[in-house]
C-alpha positions as CSV (number, residue, x, y, z in Angstrom):
1,M,126.2,99.7,104.0
2,P,124.4,100.7,107.3
3,A,120.6,101.2,107.0
4,K,119.2,104.6,106.9
5,K,117.5,106.4,109.6
6,K,114.1,107.1,109.4
7,S,114.5,110.6,109.5
8,Q,116.9,110.6,106.4
9,V,114.5,108.3,104.6
10,N,111.3,110.6,105.4
11,W,112.8,114.2,105.2
12,I,109.8,115.4,103.3
13,A,107.6,114.8,105.7
14,G,109.3,116.9,108.1
15,A,110.5,119.7,105.7
16,V,106.8,121.0,104.6
17,K,105.7,122.9,108.1
18,H,102.7,124.5,106.5
19,P,101.1,122.7,103.8
20,G,99.3,125.1,101.0
21,A,100.9,128.5,102.4
22,L,102.9,128.8,99.0
23,T,100.0,128.1,97.2
24,A,97.7,130.8,99.4
25,K,100.5,133.4,98.9
26,A,100.5,132.7,95.0
27,K,96.7,133.2,94.8
28,R,97.0,136.5,96.8
29,A,99.6,137.4,94.0
30,G,97.5,136.6,91.3
31,A,99.7,133.6,90.0
32,V,98.0,130.6,90.0
33,T,96.8,128.9,86.7
34,K,93.4,128.0,86.0
35,G,94.6,124.3,86.5
36,G,95.6,125.1,90.1
37,T,99.2,125.3,89.9
38,I,101.6,127.9,90.6
39,K,103.1,129.6,87.7
40,P,106.9,128.7,87.3
41,S,107.7,132.1,86.3
42,W,106.6,133.4,89.7
43,L,107.9,130.8,91.8
44,A,111.5,131.6,90.2
45,E,111.0,135.1,91.2
46,Q,110.1,133.8,94.7
47,A,112.9,131.6,95.3
48,K,115.6,134.4,94.4
49,K,114.3,136.2,97.5
50,G,115.4,135.4,101.0
51,G,112.9,134.8,103.9
52,T,110.1,132.5,104.3
53,T,108.8,132.4,100.8
54,G,111.6,131.9,99.5
55,K,112.6,128.7,101.0
56,Q,109.1,127.7,100.4
57,A,109.5,128.2,96.8
58,R,113.4,126.8,96.4
59,L,111.7,123.8,98.5
60,A,108.6,123.6,95.8
61,Q,111.0,123.7,92.9
62,T,113.2,121.2,94.3
63,L,110.2,118.8,94.9
64,K,109.0,119.4,91.4
65,K,112.1,117.8,89.9
66,M,111.5,114.7,92.1
67,K,107.9,113.8,90.9
68,K,107.3,110.7,89.5
69,K,106.1,110.3,85.8
């Protein structure tokens, strides 16, 4: 089995271009909980849309699934 390239191992580091941008958009929309997290319902709504916000929301949903417990 060939070794993985560095870009394949650390793809998340390059995926998040503007850290905090989605949270800022959620705050402006009033979709942030008291705990500081984005409401899942708002995230799902945005993920269905196109454009930059849609991409950010879909990535956030993907990264949430990868969260270590």
